[in-house]
N, C-alpha and C positions, 0 to 999 in steps of 0.2 A: 533588524526586524522589530516590529512593534511588540509590545509585551503581552498582548492578549493571548489567552490560552487556546491554541489550535486543537481542534478535534481530529484525531487520526483513527481510522478504522484499520486494524491489522487483521489480515485474513491468511490463515495458514492451517493446514490440517494437523500439524504437529503441535501438541500442547506445549512442549518445552520451548519451541520457537515462539509461540504466542506469549508465553510467560516472560521469556528473555526480552523480547521486543517491548512488552508492556513495562517491565522494570526499568530498562535502559532509557526508554523514551519518556517515561514519566519523570525520571531524574532530570531530563532536559526541559521539563515544564509543559509537556504536551498532555492533553487529556486523551487517554487511550481506551478504545473499545475494541474487543476482539471477536472475531467470527471464525468458526472451525471449517467453513466450507464456502464455496462461491455462492451456493444457493442461500445460505444464511446471510451472507453479506448483502445479497440483492434484496432480501426482505428488510434489512436494517437501513440501507442507504436513504430511502425516501424520508423516513422519520428522523434519523440521526443527522442527516445533512453534514457529513464530515467535510473538513477542509482539505483532507487528503486521504487516499487509500493506499496502504502498503500491502501487496498481495503476492502470495506464492503462485507459481505457474502450474506445477504438477500437483493436482489434488484430485481425490476421487470425485466422481460426479462431474460437475461443470468445472472446466479448467479455469485457471486464472485469466487466460487470454479471452475465453468466451465471456467470463464474468466482466472483464474490462469493457468489452464491446457493449454489453447490456447496461453497465453503469453509465457509460457515455451516452446511451440512448435515454436514460432517465435524466441525467444532467451532464451535458458535455463539458461544463466548466469544472467538474470535480477532477483534480489531478490524481493520477494513479501511477504509483511506482511498482513495477514488477520486480520480484525477487525470485531467484532460482539458484539452486546448488549447481546448475549446469550453465556454463558460460556460452555453450553453443546456441542457446535460445536467442541470444543477443542478435544473431544474424538472421533470425526468422522474421520475415516481413510482418507477420501478424503481431509481433511485439512492438512495432513502431508506433502504434496508437498510444502507447504508454508515454508518460512524461519523463520517465527515467527507467533504467534497467540496472539492477544491482545484483551482483553475484553474492550469494549468502556466504557469510564468514562468521566466526565466533566473535571477531572484533567488529563492532557495528559502526566504526568511523565512516566508512564509505556510505552506508545507508543514512547516517545522520547528516552528512554533507549534502547528499541528494535531497533529503527532506528540506533542509534549510534553503538550498538553491531553488527548488520548485516552489516553496512557499513565498520566497522573496520575489520570484518572477510573477507571482499572482498579485502582488501588492499594487494598489491603484497608483 
């Protein structure tokens, strides 16, 4: 993958998750911005123009799935990776609009692999 610094928007209502993702992904060379809700993410996307969004599904207010749909309405080319502590969402038809689905774990290897894969697929 090219060496440019990718902008990733991390969306999760749990502060410790946002902090963990930010720390781990910045170590990988990504530029991380965090949002605490789907609503906050939707206000940030047009100006930030992230290369990728990593988003929790279960959040108060607008869910990650609903936010995903609205993000795709703003810019259908922004890839979105949905993350959830619950693997059963993977079978939910509404999550299929995402570019990847990762079950949350304390080890972020699966998420990092999904990010690399999705960004590589977007290369011209």
